[in-house]
N, C-alpha and C positions, 0 to 999 in steps of 0.2 A: 511757486513762491520760494525764493532762496531763503534758507533757514537763517543765514547770517544777516541778510537784509531785514527779515522779519523781526529778528531780535533787536536789531538796531532801532527800528521804529517803535518796538513794544516795550522797551526797558522801563519806562515810567509806569506803564500799565502793569507789568509783571511785578515790579516792586510793590505796588499798591495791593495787588491780589495776594502776593506771598504774605505780606503783613496781615491782611485780613484773614488769610488761612491760618496763620500761626495763632491769631487771637480767637480762632473759631467763630468768626463773625461773617463768613462768606454766605451770601445768598446762594440758592441752587444754581442760578445762572452764572454767578461769579465763580463758583467752584468748578463748574463745567468748563468755563473759559480758561481758568487757571490750569486745569488738567490738559486741555488742548494745547496751551502754550508750552507746557512742560514736554509733551509728546513731540511737538514740532522741533524743540531745541535739544532733545535728548542727545547727549554726547557732545554738545557744543561747549567749547571752553568759555565762551562769553556768557552762556547761561550759568555755568558753575560760578563764575566770577561774580555775576549779579546776585545769585543766591547767597554766596558767601558774604558779600557786602551787606545784604539785607539782614542775614543772620546776625552778623556782628553788631549792626545797628540795633537789633532787637535784644541782644544779650551783651551790651556794653558793660554791664556790671559783673560779668563773669569772665573767667580766664579761658573758657573753652573756645578753641578754634577748630573748625571742621577741616579735616583733610579732604583731598580730592576724592578718595575712595568713599569717605563718609558722606560727602555731598552726593555722589552717585547713588549711594544707598538711599539717601533721603528722597531723591528724585524718583527712584524706582519704587520705593515704598508708597509714595503718594499716588503714583500712576497705577499701582496695583490695587488700589482700593476699589470697592464695587462702585459702578457707575450706573446711572439711570439708563434703561434701555430706550432706544430710539427706533421704533419699528417702521423705518422707511428707507428710501434711497435706493436707487437702481444699482449703481456701481461705484466702487471707490478703489481705484487701482493706480493712482498717480502719485503715490508716495506719502500722502498724509494719512494719519492714523485714524482708526475707527472712532477714537474718543472724540474727534472733532465733529463727527457726522451730525448735521442738523444744528450745530451750535455756532453762534456768531463768536469768532475767536477773539475779537477785540476791536475797539474803535479808537483811533488816535487822530485828533483833529489839529490842523494847523491853521493859523491866521484867524483864530476865533475872536470876533470883536467883543470888547468888554462893555457891557451895557448894565445899567442898574436893574436889579430885579423888580418885576411887577407881578401882580396877581395873575393867576391863570385865567385865560378867557374860556368861556363855555360855548361850545358849538351848539347851534340850534338843531341841526339834523345830523345825527351820527349813525354810522353803519356798525353793526355788531362785528362783522369781519368780512374779508374778501378772500375767497378760495384761490389757490394757485392755478396756473394754467394746466392744460392736459393735452393729450394727443388729439388734435383737431385740425382738420384741413378739408378743403374742397378741391376736387379735381374738375377743371373746366375743359371740355373737349372742343375741338375746333368747330364742330357743328352746333355748338351752344349748349349741349347737354351738360348738366352738372351732377356730380356724384359727391354726396356727403360722405367722406371717408371714415369719419368717426362712427356714423350710424350704419355703414355698410356691413353686411353680413360676411362671414368668412366664406371664401370661395371666389369664383369668377365674377368680376364686376361688369366688364364690357370687353369688346374686341374692336381694335382700331387698326385698319390696314394690315390685318393678319396678325397683329400683335395683341396678345391677351393680357388683360390687367386683372389680377386677383389678389385677394387679401388673405394673408397667412394667419394662423392662430395667434402669432405674436403681435399682430397688428401691422405688419410690414406690407406695403403695397408693392407688388412685383410685376413688372412688364416683361413679357417674354414672348418669343415667336413660337407658334405651334409647330410641332414636328413635321407636319405635311403641308404647311402653308407656303404658297408661292407668292412672294411679294415683289418679284422681279419686275413685273409689269406695271407697278405703280410708279407714276411719273414724279409725284411730289408728296413726301410724307406729311401728314397733318400735324399741326402744332397743338400741344396740350399744355395746360398750366395748372400747376398745384399751388394753392395759396393757403397759408396759415394765417388765421386772425390774430389780433392781439389776444394773448393768453392761450396761444396754441403752438404746437410743434408737431413735426411729422417726419417719418423716415420712409424713403421709397428706394426701390431698386430699379434703375433705368434699363432700357432695352439692351444695353451692352453689358449689363452686369454690375455697373458702377453703383455705389451707394451715395445717396444724397440725404442729408439730415437737416431739415429746415428749422430755424429758430422762429420765434414768434414774429408776427407781422412781416412775413417774407413771401416771396413768390418765385417759382422756378418754371420756366418755359422750356420745353424740349420736344423734339419730333417723335412721332410714333416709331420711327426707325431712323437710325443715323446714316449719313451718306458714306460712301467708300473712302472719301478724302478727309473727313473730319467729323468729330462729335461735338457739336456746338449746343450750348445751353445758355439761357439768359437769366440772370439773377437780380432780384431787388430784395434787399434785406441781408440776411445772414444764413450761411449754410456751410456745413462740413461735408467734404467729399472724400470718398475712398474710391479712386479711379481704377477700374479693371484695365490691365495692359495687354491681355492676351484673350483670343477667342478660345472656344472649346477645343478647336483643332490645334492649338498652339501657335497660331499666327498672331502677329502683333496687331493690335487695334490702331487705327489712325489717331492723330492727336486729339485730346480732349480739351475744349476751349470753353471757358466760362466768361461770358460777356456781361459787363455792368455798364452803367452810364459813363464812367470815367476810365475804364481799363478793360484789358483782356488778360486772362490767365491761361497759359497754354501748357499742357502736360501730356505725358504718355501714360504712366501708371504711378500713382503716388497718393498721399493723404495730405489735405490742406484744408484751411478755413478761410472763407471770404466773408467780410462784413462790408455791406454796401447799402446802408440805409439812406434814403433820400434826404432825411433831415440832418445828416451828419456832414461835416465839413471835409471828409476824406473817405477813401476806400482803403480797407486794410486786408492784405492777403498774408496769411501765416502758413509756413511750410512745416509740416510734421515730419515727413520723410520723402525721399526721392528728390526730384528737382522740378521747378516750374519757372516759366518765363513770364514776367509781368510786363505788359506794354500799355502805353497811353496812346491816345489818338485824337489830340486836339485838332490836328490838320496833318496833311501829307508831309509838310516840312517841319512841323512841331511835334515830334514824336520821340518817346524815350522807351528804352527796354532795359530790364534788369533780370538776371537769373538769380534765384534764391537758393540758399542752402538750408538744410533742416535747422529749425530753431530761429530762423530769421523772419522778419515781417517787412513787407513792402507797404509804404504809405503813399497814396496818390491823392494830392489835394484837389478839390473839386474845381478850383480856379487856376490850375496850372498843369503843365505837362511833365514836370519833373517827378522822379520817383526816389524817395528816401528809403534807406534800408537800416534796420536796427535789430539787435538781438532781442528776443522776447521770451517771456516765461510762458511756455506752451501750456502749463497747467492752468494759468489764468485765462488764456484765450479760449481753451477747450472746456472750461468749467461748465458752461451752459449745456454742452452736449452730454456731460456726465451727471447732470442733475443738480448742480449747485451754483451759487453765486460765489465768486472769489474776487475780492477787491484788494488791491495793493496801493495804498496811498493815493486813492483815486478821488477826484473832486465829487462832491455830493451830487452835482448836476448830472454827471455821467452815471452814477449809481442809480439815480432816480429815473433816468431814461430807460435803463434795463428793467427796473421794477415796474415802470409804467407799461412797458410792452408785455411783460409776463403776466401781470395781474390785471391788465386792461383797465387802468385807472388814469385819470388826468392828474397832473402835479402842479400845485400852485405854491409860490414861495412868499413868505412874508419876512421881510428884512434881508440883510446881506448875508446869506448863508450858503449860496451855491458853490462857493469856492472852498468851503471847508473840506478837508481831506480826511479820509479814514480808510482803514482796511478791515476786512472781515471775511468770514466764510459762512455760508448758510445754505441749507437745502432748499431747492426750488419747489419741493413737494410740500413745504410748510405754508401755513396761511399767512396772509399779509400782515395781519395784526401781530402775530407772533414774531415776525421779522422786525417790524417797527418797534415793538416793545423791547426787544433785545438791544437795538441801537439806542433807544432812549435811556437805557441803564447807564450809558456813559455820562449822562448829565450834561451833554453838550447840544443836543437837538431834541425836538419833540414833534410829534405828528398828530393830526386829526384826520380821521377818515370820514368824509362827508358823502351824502347822496343828495340828489336834486329833488326837492320836495314839490317840483312843478309837474311831476308825473312822468317826465322823461327819464329813461334809464341812463343815469350818469353817475360816475363815482369819482371823487376827487380826494387827493391827499393834500392837506395843508401842512407845509413844512415851516417850522419856526425855530428860532433860537430858544434854548432851554431857559425857563424862568423858574425860580424857586417859589 
């Protein structure tokens, strides 16, 4: 997320929080949010101008004017205050500060409809909470055998065409050839599929040494051994790839190809993210480093190709063959992989799609709220209710978490405009 863009979106929110902070009226969540915004904008002239403006509005009966150095001192002093510990999170290495960890940094809605306040409705069947997703996946072998990877014990799981699959202590599933295995006589490698459910994610090392990290509600099909000419996998859903480009002996691998319903992504060695959920209107390929070629294949005569540079995203619409390219915030695209949600002025419907997949819940809307936009950051390791309560503090939207009282296991989120 660009700091300048973030501050442009958050100015009104930051003014409000600073005023509350000066009056010693911040709630715990508001204080954490304010500290996170300060950390994001540290050293930014726009932040200092905003604080200066708010300070003067708060002290218009005094002649004191803060200098830039004094403002910097104010910001640093506030940020240095003790903060509540948040004992979670896998990694945080993409430039945002640790003060943000697990905290929704702010919500800013656009196009909010103005409706008269009504009394809160009471839900009949409410759920206390919904836990976040976890490392869960099933490996389906070509012969029909299924391996529950979450429950699998550490060590060797199975052998397929001379390729061993084993689980490491870190939970990684590794496919590798045995030192003395002769697989040259095998005519056709068998296809295997790893599938993550809603509320699951998983990381595997493919037979060539490439890493694939699957997001929730995704599947990846791959052979037990790759052919000499290409390394082809098929993806439904979302996955992040770190592609190996050389064999152990130093020889280059053949091209690595990710096939989805609407596109192919061809690489040698690189890191990239592909999002291709069936219920979305487009496929999205984002390049982190290296180079990839994105191709469509509506027909032999209706085909497009584009080569991406790092920091670019290719968008392939489901009903067309053209490829559009745009610069993208890698931090936002890769947030899921690093254990958090990161939204930048995103429509509520897009946010709730991600929430639905990760927490394995259905979403139902009441009223015209799907196009409300907000941004925020939140750890995926936190519970659903904690996330929704943080969003509700904006006083723009509210949620009810329901279960089905018919005996079927079903959980729903009812999304409504906020009512006083």
